[in-house]
C-alpha positions, 0 to 999 in steps of 0.5 A, spaced: 799 253 712 795 248 708 790 246 714 785 241 711 784 236 717 786 229 716 785 223 721 792 221 723 791 214 719 789 218 713 795 223 714 800 218 714 797 214 708 796 220 704 803 222 705 805 216 702 801 217 696 804 224 696 811 220 696 809 215 690 806 221 686 813 225 687 817 219 685 813 218 679 814 225 676 818 225 670 822 230 666 820 231 659 826 227 656 823 221 660 816 222 658 818 223 651 822 216 651 819 210 654 825 206 655 827 211 660 821 212 663 820 204 664 827 204 668 823 209 673 816 205 674 815 204 681 813 197 683 806 198 688 802 193 692 795 195 694 790 194 700 783 195 697 776 195 701 771 193 696 763 194 698 758 190 696 755 192 690 748 194 693 751 198 698 754 203 693 752 207 687 754 205 680 761 206 678 764 204 671 769 198 671 776 200 671 780 196 666 784 190 669 790 190 668 790 197 668 793 200 662 801 202 662 801 209 661 804 215 664 799 222 664 800 229 665 796 232 671 797 239 672 800 242 676 803 236 679 807 233 674 807 226 670 803 220 674 803 213 672 795 212 674 789 214 670 785 220 673 778 217 671 773 216 677 772 209 676 772 203 680 775 196 681 769 191 680 770 184 682 766 177 683 767 174 690 763 169 694 757 169 689 756 177 689 759 183 686 764 188 690 766 195 688 772 199 690 772 206 688 779 208 685 778 215 687 785 217 684 784 225 685 782 224 692 788 220 694 793 224 690 791 231 693 791 228 700 798 226 698 800 232 696 798 236 702 800 231 707 807 231 704 807 238 704 805 239 711 810 233 713 816 237 711 814 244 714 820 247 716 825 243 712 825 246 705 818 243 703 817 249 698 823 245 694 819 239 694 812 242 693 812 249 691 807 253 695 803 255 690 802 248 688 800 246 695 795 252 695 792 249 689 791 242 692 788 245 698 783 249 694 781 243 689 781 238 695 776 243 699 772 243 693 772 235 692 770 234 699 764 239 699 761 236 693 761 229 696 762 230 704 762 222 705 768 221 700 774 217 703 779 213 700 778 205 699 785 204 697 792 204 701 798 203 696 805 201 698 812 202 694 816 196 692 814 192 698 808 189 702 808 192 709 808 186 713 802 188 717 798 188 711 798 180 712 795 180 719 788 181 717 788 175 713 789 167 714 793 163 710 787 160 707 785 166 704 792 166 699 791 166 692 796 164 687 795 166 680 799 167 673 798 174 670 799 176 663 804 182 663 804 187 658 809 184 653 805 177 653 809 174 658 806 170 664 808 171 671 806 169 678 802 174 683 799 173 689 793 176 692 789 175 699 781 176 700 777 176 706 771 178 709 772 185 713 769 184 719 773 178 721 779 182 718 779 187 723 778 182 729 785 179 727 788 186 727 786 188 734 787 181 736 794 181 734 795 188 737 793 186 743 798 180 743 804 185 741 802 190 746 803 184 751 809 182 748 812 189 749 814 190 742 816 197 740 810 202 740 811 204 733 808 197 731 802 198 735 801 204 733 801 202 726 796 197 727 791 202 730 792 206 724 790 200 720 784 198 724 782 205 724 782 205 717 778 199 716 773 200 721 770 206 716 767 201 712 761 196 713 763 189 716 760 185 710 765 189 705 771 185 702 778 186 703 784 185 698 791 185 699 794 185 691 801 184 690 800 188 684 807 190 680 811 188 687 810 181 684 815 183 678 821 183 683 820 176 685 821 170 680 814 166 679 817 160 683 819 164 689 812 167 689 809 160 688 812 158 695 811 165 698 807 164 705 808 170 708 801 170 712 803 164 715 809 166 717 806 172 720 801 169 724 806 163 726 810 169 729 804 172 732 802 166 735 809 164 738 809 171 742 802 169 744 805 162 747 811 166 750 816 163 745 820 169 743 825 165 740 820 161 735 817 168 733 824 170 732 825 164 727 819 166 723 820 173 723 827 171 720 824 167 715 820 173 713 825 178 712 829 173 708 824 173 703 822 181 703 829 184 705 831 185 698 824 189 697 825 192 703 832 195 701 829 198 695 823 201 698 827 204 704 833 207 699 828 210 694 
């Protein structure tokens, strides 16, 4: 049994990272033939916490956009993310902010969380026991070298979880045109805001959903999100990046995407005791995201 302790919120996000890792494990044939590999590339969105540059040690800058390249990470398979310990670095409100990528930490936590999640359900057919034990040893060694190490990034395959919009206001939405690997320009969306107020919005939303007697699982998910965000300084910057999930939409549709507006309109309607209006806004959201959700939960 691998028993490296994980906070419940960490364990869940680590299990998701593990699923993403396994989904990117490819056969040798796929690796040798890029046209096969590209058919199976996962579209991912990201929630990142950036710290002010003067609150964190110096990091090398990660290329933006990330190079499209599949790599072998023994003994875990092929992955689509660089394992170099560098960071996203960006300018925001006149300051420089840094988000360490911590790929090794995220992947090792993911392997172990996924292994433990399938206890008693043939987990060795998903992750061999010797691989899990190696991940356990490597994670312990990594944590011993830097006890305060933590992941600054959450990843979601094929969609943006609706709860990720809650920390933001509609005014924090940024629509942009991004150059793709083939030279095409394609629309994308990101939200950026101060972390302290973002946590307040998550807690406020949780209170409203609790009073409205919505399913407990929704409240628990928001609690996990608030717990993770609370690990970082309040003057950090929080970013929601559609990433390659934006590729699932036409640029014209992204230009009209106001998901944070719809999320908060629904929550505000619940707070006002108007469940019908809340349901209308939720229906609008699901109309936009239903196709992406179908891919996410069928994969």
